[in-house]
C-alpha positions as CSV (number, residue, x, y, z in Angstrom):
1,X,55.6,179.5,145.8
2,X,53.3,176.5,146.1
3,X,53.8,175.7,142.4
4,X,57.5,175.8,142.9
5,X,57.4,173.3,145.8
6,X,55.1,171.0,143.8
7,X,57.4,171.1,140.8
8,X,60.4,170.5,143.0
9,X,58.8,167.5,144.8
10,X,57.7,165.9,141.5
11,X,60.7,166.6,139.3
12,X,62.6,163.4,138.3
13,X,60.5,161.5,140.9
14,X,60.6,158.1,139.1
15,X,64.5,158.2,139.2
16,X,64.9,159.7,142.7
17,X,62.4,157.3,144.3
18,X,64.6,154.4,143.4
19,X,67.5,155.5,145.5
20,X,69.2,152.9,147.8
21,X,69.6,155.4,150.6
22,X,67.0,155.1,153.3
23,X,67.5,158.8,154.3
24,X,67.0,159.9,150.7
25,X,63.9,157.8,150.4
26,X,62.4,159.5,153.4
27,X,63.3,163.0,152.0
28,X,61.8,162.2,148.6
29,X,58.5,160.7,149.9
30,X,58.2,163.2,152.7
31,X,58.4,166.1,150.2
32,X,55.7,164.4,148.0
33,X,53.5,164.0,151.0
34,X,53.9,167.6,152.0
35,X,52.7,168.9,148.6
36,X,49.6,166.7,148.3
37,X,47.4,169.4,149.8
38,X,48.6,171.8,147.0
39,X,45.6,173.0,144.9
40,X,47.7,172.3,141.8
41,X,47.4,168.5,142.3
42,X,45.3,167.1,139.5
43,X,43.9,163.6,138.7
44,X,46.8,163.1,136.2
45,X,49.3,163.8,138.9
46,X,47.6,161.3,141.3
47,X,47.6,158.7,138.5
48,X,51.3,159.3,137.9
49,X,52.1,159.0,141.6
50,X,50.2,155.7,141.8
51,X,52.3,154.4,138.9
52,X,55.6,155.7,140.4
53,X,54.8,153.9,143.7
54,X,55.0,150.6,141.9
55,X,58.7,151.2,141.4
56,X,59.2,150.9,145.1
57,X,57.8,147.4,145.3
58,X,60.9,145.4,144.3
59,X,63.3,147.9,145.9
60,X,61.9,148.9,149.3
61,X,62.4,145.6,151.1
62,X,62.6,146.9,154.7
63,X,59.7,147.8,156.9
64,X,61.0,151.4,157.5
65,X,61.1,152.2,153.8
66,X,57.7,150.6,153.3
67,X,56.3,152.8,156.1
68,X,57.2,155.9,154.0
69,X,55.3,154.5,151.1
70,X,52.2,153.7,153.2
71,X,52.3,157.2,154.7
72,X,52.1,158.7,151.2
73,X,49.2,156.3,150.3
74,X,47.3,157.2,153.4
75,X,47.7,161.0,152.6
76,X,46.7,160.4,149.0
77,X,43.5,158.6,150.1
78,X,42.6,161.2,152.7
79,X,43.1,164.2,150.4
80,X,42.2,162.8,147.0
81,X,40.2,159.7,147.8
82,X,38.3,159.1,144.6
83,X,41.3,159.6,142.3
84,X,43.5,157.5,144.5
85,X,41.1,154.6,144.8
86,X,40.6,154.6,141.0
87,X,44.2,154.7,139.9
88,X,45.9,152.8,142.7
89,X,43.4,150.0,142.2
90,X,44.5,149.9,138.5
91,X,48.1,149.8,139.6
92,X,47.5,147.0,142.1
93,X,45.6,145.1,139.4
94,X,48.7,145.4,137.1
95,X,50.9,144.2,140.0
96,X,48.7,141.3,140.7
97,X,48.5,140.2,137.1
98,X,52.2,140.4,136.5
99,X,53.1,138.5,139.7
100,X,50.6,135.7,139.4
101,X,52.3,134.4,136.2
102,X,55.7,134.3,137.9
103,X,57.2,131.2,139.6
104,X,56.4,131.6,143.3
105,X,59.4,132.5,145.4
106,X,60.0,134.1,148.8
107,X,60.7,137.3,146.9
108,X,57.4,137.3,144.9
109,X,55.6,136.5,148.1
110,X,57.1,139.5,149.9
111,X,56.2,141.8,147.0
112,X,52.6,140.4,147.1
113,X,52.4,141.1,150.8
114,X,53.5,144.7,150.4
115,X,51.0,145.3,147.6
116,X,48.2,143.6,149.7
117,X,48.9,145.9,152.6
118,X,48.6,148.9,150.2
119,X,45.2,147.7,149.0
120,X,44.0,147.4,152.6
121,X,44.9,151.0,153.2
122,X,42.5,152.0,150.5
123,X,39.7,150.2,152.2
124,X,40.6,151.4,155.8
125,X,41.0,155.1,155.0
126,X,39.0,155.6,151.8
127,X,36.0,153.3,151.5
128,X,33.6,155.2,153.9
129,X,34.5,158.6,152.6
130,X,34.6,158.2,148.8
131,X,31.9,158.8,146.2
132,X,29.7,156.2,144.6
133,X,31.9,156.3,141.5
134,X,34.9,155.3,143.5
135,X,32.9,152.6,145.3
136,X,32.3,151.1,141.9
137,X,36.0,150.2,141.9
138,X,35.5,148.0,145.0
139,X,34.8,144.8,143.0
140,X,38.0,145.3,141.0
141,X,40.0,146.0,144.2
142,X,38.7,142.8,145.8
143,X,39.7,140.8,142.7
144,X,43.2,142.3,142.9
145,X,43.4,141.5,146.6
146,X,42.4,137.9,145.9
147,X,45.2,137.5,143.3
148,X,47.8,139.2,145.6
149,X,46.9,136.9,148.5
150,X,47.5,133.9,146.2
151,X,50.8,135.4,145.2
152,X,51.7,135.5,149.0
153,X,50.4,132.0,149.7
154,X,51.8,130.2,146.6
155,X,55.4,130.4,147.8
156,X,54.6,128.5,151.0
157,X,56.3,131.0,153.4
158,X,54.4,130.6,156.6
159,X,55.4,133.9,158.1
160,X,54.1,135.8,155.1
161,X,50.7,134.0,155.0
162,X,50.3,134.8,158.8
163,X,51.1,138.4,158.1
164,X,48.7,138.5,155.2
165,X,45.9,137.2,157.4
166,X,46.7,139.7,160.1
167,X,46.6,142.6,157.6
168,X,43.2,141.5,156.2
169,X,41.7,140.8,159.6
170,X,42.8,144.2,160.9
171,X,41.2,145.8,157.8
172,X,37.9,143.9,158.3
173,X,37.8,144.8,162.0
174,X,38.4,148.5,161.4
175,X,35.8,149.0,158.7
176,X,32.2,148.4,159.9
177,X,30.1,146.2,157.6
178,X,33.1,145.2,155.5
179,X,32.3,141.5,156.0
180,X,29.0,141.7,154.1
181,X,30.6,143.8,151.3
182,X,33.4,141.3,150.8
183,X,31.1,138.3,151.0
184,X,28.9,139.9,148.2
185,X,32.0,140.8,146.1
186,X,33.4,137.3,146.3
187,X,30.0,135.8,145.3
188,X,29.9,138.1,142.3
189,X,33.5,137.5,141.3
190,X,34.7,135.4,138.4
191,X,35.3,131.8,139.8
192,X,39.0,131.2,140.3
193,X,41.5,129.6,142.7
194,X,42.3,133.1,144.0
195,X,38.7,133.7,145.0
196,X,38.6,130.4,146.9
197,X,41.8,131.2,148.9
198,X,40.6,134.7,149.7
199,X,37.1,133.5,150.6
200,X,38.7,130.9,153.0
201,X,40.6,133.7,154.8
202,X,37.3,135.6,155.1
203,X,35.6,132.4,156.5
204,X,38.4,132.1,159.0
205,X,37.8,135.6,160.2
206,X,34.1,135.1,160.3
207,X,34.6,132.0,162.5
208,X,36.7,134.0,164.9
209,X,34.0,136.7,165.3
210,X,31.2,134.1,165.4
211,X,29.4,135.3,162.3
212,X,28.0,131.8,161.5
213,X,25.0,133.1,159.6
214,X,27.3,134.8,157.0
215,X,29.4,131.6,156.7
216,X,26.3,129.5,156.1
217,X,25.1,132.0,153.5
218,X,28.2,132.2,151.4
219,X,29.8,128.8,152.0
220,X,27.8,126.9,149.3
221,X,29.0,129.2,146.4
222,X,32.6,129.1,147.7
223,X,32.5,125.3,148.0
224,X,31.2,125.1,144.4
225,X,34.1,127.2,143.1
226,X,36.5,125.1,145.2
227,X,35.3,121.9,143.5
228,X,35.6,123.4,140.1
229,X,39.1,124.8,140.5
230,X,40.7,122.1,142.8
231,X,38.9,118.8,142.0
232,X,37.0,118.9,138.7
233,X,40.0,120.5,136.9
234,X,42.0,119.4,133.9
235,X,45.4,120.5,135.2
236,X,47.0,119.5,138.5
237,X,45.9,122.1,141.1
238,X,48.6,123.9,143.1
239,X,49.0,122.5,146.6
240,X,48.6,125.9,148.3
241,X,45.0,126.1,147.1
242,X,43.9,123.2,149.2
243,X,46.1,124.1,152.2
244,X,44.9,127.7,152.3
245,X,41.3,126.5,151.8
246,X,41.3,124.6,155.1
247,X,39.0,127.2,156.9
248,X,36.4,126.4,154.2
249,X,36.9,122.7,154.4
250,X,36.6,122.7,158.2
251,X,33.0,124.0,157.8
252,X,32.0,121.3,155.3
253,X,29.2,119.1,156.8
254,X,28.5,115.4,156.2
255,X,25.6,116.3,154.0
256,X,27.7,118.7,151.8
257,X,30.5,116.2,151.7
258,X,28.2,113.3,150.6
259,X,26.3,115.4,148.1
260,X,29.1,117.6,146.5
261,X,32.7,116.7,147.5
262,X,32.6,112.9,147.5
263,X,31.0,112.5,144.0
264,X,33.4,115.1,142.5
265,X,36.5,113.3,144.1
266,X,35.4,109.9,142.9
267,X,34.8,111.1,139.4
268,X,38.1,112.9,139.3
269,X,40.0,109.9,140.6
270,X,38.4,107.7,138.0
271,X,39.0,110.1,135.1
272,X,42.4,111.8,136.0
273,X,44.0,110.0,138.9
274,X,47.5,111.3,138.1
275,X,46.2,114.9,138.4
276,X,44.0,114.7,141.4
277,X,45.3,112.1,143.9
278,X,47.6,114.4,145.8
279,X,44.8,117.0,146.1
280,X,42.3,114.3,147.4
281,X,44.7,113.4,150.2
282,X,45.1,117.0,151.2
283,X,41.4,117.7,151.0
284,X,40.7,114.8,153.4
285,X,43.3,116.1,155.9
286,X,41.6,119.6,155.8
287,X,38.1,118.2,156.7
288,X,36.9,118.1,160.3
289,X,34.7,115.1,159.6
290,X,35.0,111.4,160.5
291,X,35.3,109.7,157.1
292,X,34.7,106.2,158.4
293,X,31.3,105.9,156.6
294,X,33.0,106.8,153.3
295,X,36.2,104.7,153.8
296,X,35.1,102.0,151.4
297,X,34.0,104.3,148.6
298,X,37.1,106.5,148.8
299,X,39.4,103.5,149.6
300,X,38.5,101.5,146.5
301,X,39.4,104.4,144.2
302,X,42.8,104.8,146.1
303,X,43.6,101.1,146.1
304,X,43.0,100.9,142.4
305,X,45.8,103.3,141.9
306,X,48.2,101.6,144.3
307,X,49.1,99.2,141.5
308,X,49.0,101.9,138.8
309,X,51.7,101.8,136.1
310,X,52.6,105.4,137.0
311,X,55.1,105.8,139.9
312,X,53.7,109.1,140.9
313,X,50.1,107.9,141.0
314,X,51.2,105.0,143.3
315,X,53.1,107.3,145.6
316,X,50.2,109.8,145.9
317,X,47.8,106.9,146.5
318,X,49.9,105.7,149.4
319,X,50.0,109.2,150.9
320,X,46.2,109.5,150.4
321,X,45.6,106.2,152.2
322,X,47.3,107.7,155.3
323,X,45.2,110.9,155.0
324,X,42.1,108.7,154.9
325,X,43.1,106.6,157.9
326,X,43.8,109.7,159.9
327,X,40.2,110.8,159.5
328,X,38.7,107.4,160.4
329,X,37.9,106.3,163.9
330,X,35.7,103.2,163.1
331,X,37.7,100.0,163.3
332,X,35.1,98.1,161.3
333,X,35.5,100.5,158.3
334,X,39.3,100.2,158.4
335,X,39.1,96.4,158.8
336,X,37.0,96.2,155.6
337,X,39.4,98.4,153.8
338,X,42.3,96.3,154.9
339,X,40.5,93.2,153.7
340,X,39.9,94.7,150.3
341,X,43.5,95.9,150.0
342,X,45.0,92.5,150.7
343,X,42.5,90.9,148.3
344,X,44.0,93.1,145.6
345,X,47.5,92.1,146.8
346,X,46.5,88.4,146.3
347,X,45.1,89.1,142.8
348,X,41.4,89.9,143.1
349,X,41.8,92.7,140.4
350,X,44.4,90.8,138.4
351,X,47.7,89.1,139.5
352,X,50.4,91.6,140.6
353,X,53.6,90.6,138.9
354,X,55.7,93.7,139.4
355,X,57.4,94.0,142.8
356,X,57.0,97.8,143.0
357,X,53.2,97.4,142.6
358,X,53.1,94.9,145.5
359,X,55.3,97.2,147.6
360,X,52.9,100.1,147.0
361,X,49.9,98.0,148.1
362,X,51.8,97.0,151.2
363,X,52.6,100.7,151.9
364,X,48.9,101.5,151.6
365,X,48.2,98.8,154.2
366,X,50.9,100.1,156.5
367,X,49.6,103.7,156.2
368,X,46.2,102.6,157.4
369,X,47.9,102.1,160.8
370,X,47.9,105.9,161.2
371,X,44.3,105.9,162.2
372,X,42.1,107.6,164.8
373,X,40.8,104.4,166.3
374,X,40.9,104.4,170.1
375,X,40.3,102.0,173.1
376,X,40.2,98.2,172.8
377,X,39.3,98.4,169.1
378,X,43.0,99.2,168.4
379,X,44.2,95.8,169.5
380,X,41.4,94.0,167.6
381,X,42.2,96.0,164.4
382,X,46.0,95.4,164.7
383,X,45.3,91.7,165.3
384,X,43.2,91.6,162.1
385,X,46.0,93.3,160.2
386,X,48.5,90.8,161.5
387,X,46.4,87.9,160.0
388,X,46.7,89.6,156.6
389,X,50.5,90.2,156.9
390,X,51.3,86.7,158.2
391,X,49.6,85.3,155.1
392,X,51.7,87.5,152.9
393,X,54.9,86.6,154.7
394,X,54.0,82.9,154.4
395,X,53.4,83.0,150.6
396,X,55.8,85.7,149.3
397,X,59.3,84.6,148.1
398,X,60.7,87.9,146.7
399,X,63.3,89.2,149.2
400,X,62.7,93.0,148.7
401,X,58.9,92.5,149.0
402,X,59.3,90.4,152.1
403,X,61.6,93.0,153.8
404,X,59.1,95.7,152.9
405,X,56.1,93.7,154.2
406,X,57.9,93.3,157.5
407,X,58.8,97.0,157.7
408,X,55.1,98.0,157.2
409,X,53.9,95.2,159.5
410,X,56.1,96.9,162.2
411,X,53.8,99.9,162.0
412,X,50.9,97.7,163.1
413,X,53.0,95.9,165.7
414,X,53.4,99.1,167.7
415,X,49.7,99.0,168.2
416,X,50.0,96.0,170.6
417,X,50.2,98.1,173.7
418,X,49.0,95.5,176.3
419,X,49.6,92.1,174.8
420,X,51.1,90.7,171.6
421,X,48.8,88.0,170.2
422,X,50.1,84.4,170.3
423,X,49.7,84.0,166.5
424,X,52.2,86.9,166.1
425,X,54.6,85.5,168.6
426,X,54.4,82.1,166.9
427,X,55.1,83.6,163.5
428,X,58.0,85.7,164.7
429,X,59.5,82.4,165.9
430,X,58.8,80.5,162.7
431,X,59.4,83.2,160.1
432,X,63.2,83.7,160.5
433,X,63.8,80.0,159.9
434,X,62.0,79.8,156.5
435,X,64.1,79.1,153.4
436,X,63.1,82.5,152.0
437,X,64.5,84.3,155.1
438,X,67.9,85.8,154.1
439,X,70.0,88.0,156.4
440,X,68.1,91.1,155.3
441,X,64.7,89.4,155.9
442,X,65.8,88.2,159.3
443,X,66.9,91.7,160.2
444,X,63.5,92.9,159.3
445,X,61.9,90.2,161.5
446,X,64.0,91.5,164.4
447,X,62.7,95.0,163.6
448,X,59.2,93.6,164.0
449,X,60.1,92.0,167.3
450,X,61.4,95.4,168.5
451,X,58.1,97.1,167.5
452,X,56.1,94.4,169.3
453,X,58.1,94.4,172.5
454,X,57.8,97.8,174.1
455,X,56.3,99.1,177.4
456,X,53.8,96.6,178.8
457,X,54.7,93.9,176.2
458,X,58.5,94.0,176.8
459,X,58.3,91.0,179.1
460,X,57.0,88.8,176.3
461,X,60.3,89.3,174.5
462,X,62.2,87.2,177.1
463,X,61.3,84.0,175.1
464,X,63.3,85.4,172.2
465,X,66.5,85.9,174.0
466,X,68.1,82.5,173.0
467,X,67.4,83.2,169.3
468,X,68.7,86.8,169.5
469,X,71.8,85.6,171.4
470,X,72.5,83.0,168.8
471,X,72.2,85.6,166.1
472,X,74.8,87.8,167.8
473,X,77.2,84.9,168.4
474,X,76.9,83.8,164.8
475,X,78.2,87.2,163.6
476,X,81.5,86.9,165.6
477,X,82.7,84.3,163.2
478,X,81.5,86.2,160.1
479,X,82.6,89.7,161.0
480,X,83.4,90.6,157.4
481,X,79.8,89.8,156.2
482,X,78.0,93.2,156.5
483,X,74.4,91.7,156.3
484,X,75.2,89.2,159.0
485,X,76.7,91.9,161.3
486,X,73.7,94.2,160.6
487,X,71.4,91.4,161.7
488,X,73.4,90.8,164.9
489,X,73.4,94.6,165.6
490,X,69.6,94.7,165.5
491,X,69.5,91.6,167.8
492,X,72.0,93.3,170.2
493,X,69.8,96.4,170.4
494,X,66.7,94.4,171.1
495,X,68.6,92.3,173.8
496,X,69.6,95.5,175.6
497,X,66.0,96.7,175.4
498,X,64.7,93.5,176.9
499,X,67.3,93.4,179.6
500,X,66.4,97.0,180.7
501,X,63.0,95.7,181.8
502,X,64.0,92.3,183.2
503,X,67.0,92.3,185.5
504,X,66.9,88.5,185.7
505,X,67.3,88.2,181.9
506,X,70.9,89.5,182.3
507,X,72.0,86.2,183.7
508,X,70.9,84.4,180.5
509,X,73.0,86.4,178.1
510,X,76.1,84.3,178.4
511,X,79.1,85.8,176.5
512,X,76.9,88.6,175.0
513,X,78.6,91.2,177.2
514,X,82.0,89.9,176.1
515,X,81.1,90.4,172.4
516,X,79.6,93.9,172.7
517,X,82.3,95.2,175.1
518,X,85.3,93.8,173.2
519,X,86.8,97.1,172.0
520,X,89.7,95.2,170.3
521,X,87.5,93.3,167.8
522,X,84.9,96.1,167.6
523,X,82.2,94.0,165.9
524,X,79.6,96.8,165.6
525,X,81.8,99.9,165.7
526,X,84.7,99.0,163.4
527,X,85.6,101.5,160.8
528,X,84.9,99.1,158.0
529,X,81.4,98.3,159.3
530,X,80.6,102.0,159.8
531,X,81.7,102.8,156.2
532,X,79.7,100.0,154.6
533,X,76.6,99.9,156.8
534,X,73.2,101.2,155.7
535,X,71.6,104.3,157.2
536,X,69.3,102.2,159.3
537,X,72.2,100.1,160.5
538,X,74.1,103.3,161.5
539,X,71.1,104.5,163.5
540,X,71.1,101.2,165.4
541,X,74.8,101.6,166.0
542,X,73.9,104.9,167.7
543,X,71.2,103.2,169.7
544,X,73.6,100.5,170.8
545,X,76.1,103.2,171.9
546,X,73.3,105.0,173.8
547,X,72.3,101.9,175.8
548,X,75.8,100.9,176.6
549,X,76.9,104.4,177.7
550,X,73.7,105.0,179.8
551,X,72.9,101.7,181.3
552,X,76.0,99.4,181.0
553,X,79.0,101.7,181.3
554,X,80.5,99.4,183.9
555,X,80.7,96.6,181.3
556,X,83.1,98.6,179.1
557,X,85.9,98.9,181.6
558,X,86.6,102.5,180.7
559,X,87.2,101.8,177.0
560,X,84.6,104.1,175.5
561,X,86.6,105.8,172.8
562,X,85.4,103.5,169.9
563,X,81.8,104.3,170.9
564,X,82.5,108.0,170.9
565,X,84.1,107.7,167.5
566,X,81.0,105.8,166.2
567,X,78.7,108.6,167.6
568,X,80.7,111.3,165.9
569,X,80.6,109.3,162.6
570,X,76.8,109.0,162.8
571,X,76.4,112.8,163.5
572,X,78.6,113.6,160.5
573,X,77.2,111.0,158.1
574,X,76.5,112.0,154.5
575,X,72.8,111.4,154.8
576,X,70.9,114.4,156.2
577,X,67.9,112.1,157.1
578,X,70.2,109.9,159.2
579,X,71.7,113.0,160.9
580,X,68.3,114.3,161.8
581,X,67.3,110.9,163.3
582,X,70.5,110.8,165.3
583,X,70.5,114.3,166.7
584,X,67.6,113.8,169.3
585,X,69.4,110.7,170.6
586,X,72.7,112.5,171.1
587,X,70.9,115.5,172.8
588,X,69.3,113.0,175.2
589,X,72.8,111.5,175.9
590,X,74.5,114.8,176.7
591,X,71.5,116.0,178.8
592,X,71.7,113.0,181.3
593,X,73.6,112.9,184.6
594,X,77.3,113.1,183.5
595,X,76.3,114.2,180.1
596,X,78.6,117.2,180.1
597,X,81.6,114.9,180.6
598,X,80.4,112.8,177.7
599,X,79.9,115.9,175.5
600,X,83.5,117.0,176.3
601,X,84.8,113.5,175.2
602,X,82.8,113.7,172.0
603,X,84.1,117.2,171.2
604,X,87.6,115.9,171.6
605,X,86.8,113.0,169.4
606,X,85.4,115.4,166.8
607,X,88.6,117.4,166.9
608,X,90.6,114.2,166.2
609,X,88.1,113.3,163.5
610,X,88.6,116.7,161.7
611,X,92.4,116.1,161.4
612,X,91.7,113.5,158.6
613,X,88.3,114.5,157.4
614,X,87.8,116.4,154.1
615,X,85.6,119.4,154.5
616,X,84.5,121.9,151.9
617,X,83.4,125.4,152.9
618,X,80.8,125.7,150.1
619,X,77.7,124.1,151.4
620,X,75.4,122.6,148.8
621,X,73.5,120.7,151.5
622,X,72.7,117.9,149.0
623,X,72.3,114.2,149.4
624,X,74.5,111.8,147.5
625,X,78.1,111.5,146.6
626,X,80.2,114.6,147.3
627,X,83.6,113.0,146.6
628,X,84.0,111.9,150.2
629,X,83.8,115.4,151.5
630,X,81.4,116.9,154.1
631,X,80.0,120.3,154.3
632,X,80.9,122.9,157.0
633,X,77.2,123.1,157.9
634,X,77.2,119.4,159.0
635,X,80.1,120.2,161.4
636,X,78.4,123.3,162.8
637,X,75.3,121.2,163.4
638,X,77.3,118.5,165.1
639,X,79.1,120.9,167.4
640,X,75.7,122.6,168.2
641,X,74.1,119.3,169.2
642,X,77.1,118.3,171.4
643,X,76.8,121.6,173.3
644,X,73.0,121.4,173.7
645,X,72.8,119.6,177.0
646,X,70.0,120.6,179.3
647,X,70.4,122.3,182.7
648,X,74.0,123.4,182.1
649,X,75.6,125.4,184.9
650,X,78.2,128.1,184.2
651,X,81.1,125.8,184.8
652,X,79.8,123.2,182.3
653,X,79.3,125.9,179.7
654,X,82.8,127.2,180.2
655,X,84.3,123.7,179.8
656,X,82.3,122.9,176.7
657,X,83.3,126.3,175.2
658,X,87.0,125.5,175.8
659,X,86.7,121.9,174.4
660,X,84.8,123.1,171.3
661,X,87.3,125.9,170.6
662,X,89.6,123.9,168.3
663,X,86.9,122.2,166.2
664,X,84.9,125.5,166.0
665,X,87.9,127.2,164.4
666,X,88.4,124.7,161.6
667,X,89.2,126.6,158.4
668,X,86.0,125.4,156.7
669,X,83.9,126.7,159.5
């Protein structure tokens, strides 16, 4: 009878186990589990079962079906431990090898996660009860687990990596002494990126349970492998390796960094900068050290690549400069690096004749503003940076380079939290009047002024009101010149910002209110301007609408419809980056006192807008020209933002639901 049941449970199992029915899956695997205690079960049958379970990996994608498989594995381990450990380890090794050569996707990550959970069941339920022969498979199982963890992490799915760590930490917690076993196994393993990632997860667990002596014992060998596979490598390392190695990098000391990591990074940047620069930036972010004392050494290697012929090398150097600055808290070190950087800009390592090379060097200087300097040193460092930028602005003649220099200078201008230095104020008055200052350059100067005048320094902007007012008035007579109107728009936004802090300044604005509130001429919100304006200009249109609707609604005499139309245009613009910038501003608008009424008006304006707009239901969600059409996803996002006001009462929700009814039922949505 027992043989009949065994034969029945195993007959055509490879075919029946692949059924799509969850109920049939349960029946098939439950029958298999029921006959595992049968004396007729042999090693060959266990080997066959381990191979058949592989078939479920790409098919059983729900937790319920996976629980059936795990139940079978647990029963196998408990009743036939040695055979199961031997043959399931072989199967897991095959799965790991096949998946590590695939392009990482969410699907491969999920498969790796399931296989990793199977491997942990072998340790949890079989390690302490198996024979010495089975324990000999432990090293091979750890190697397979390391590869499977890399398969999970390589796709960059945060939820899966969090689950993987939870599975591993649960296993280590449940098996006494497993930390030492794994540490020894990782030390004896063949050096690879997989071992580094797995070892970093183990270090994270050891940190949580305060096993510092184990970390100190095994960290040197793991760090050595990390340097070999992620820094001193001939091919570009995968980003996930550095990201997942953060627990290891967090434990690197100054002595270890100076002795091992720094020389390897410098050598790699000198030999293969195009391969290693991105990795270097991420390594610096992963450290818990203040890198101020190494800023010059690292910075010189990065600056040398800021004017590289390779576009990618320049971009990665710019990003690495930011990573370095974030880890530096000493203003002196950053000041020295700024000095070196601007020396290179002015030709200390050869004259820079290509505009893109100059722009990359300026980007590097701008990214140094993202530093960890605190206290009064911030003002001093920003003032030093201002000296360098003013010299560039005084000598540079290329328009694009000038505009970019002003944009990155704005990053440093935000550091003037208490007082803007007189030399900066003097230059902001002088710069816009130079022969090299086109409309675009003057707009960038106004952007610098806006960055300077904020919070405690807003009062210093009063002296610039005549210039800003003149800029706005000049645009009235040249309303068809988009660059001129864009310049005036930036000036108008800054004027409204200054007026908000100084009530007396309102009296000095002359006919400014007439210009911005004239909804017949619509200088800043005309359809032509909205169509031709840049993304940055459209963002300023939204800021202008926000200030007028929140602080100066009385100046509009009830004629707010053109402003509503402009807000809807910004929320449905083709550029996703612009829409993302605009959404928080609109959320703030509809969350203020009276925001529900404004949201209702905007929903009605959106309904009118949809009468003429071209919308396609297939959503590629791509930047660029889409034939004048917008995606349904953009509209859904717009409606969601307009209905996202804070502290809505039941009556408000009902009114918003009614007003959004028509636009929500657009055919494309």
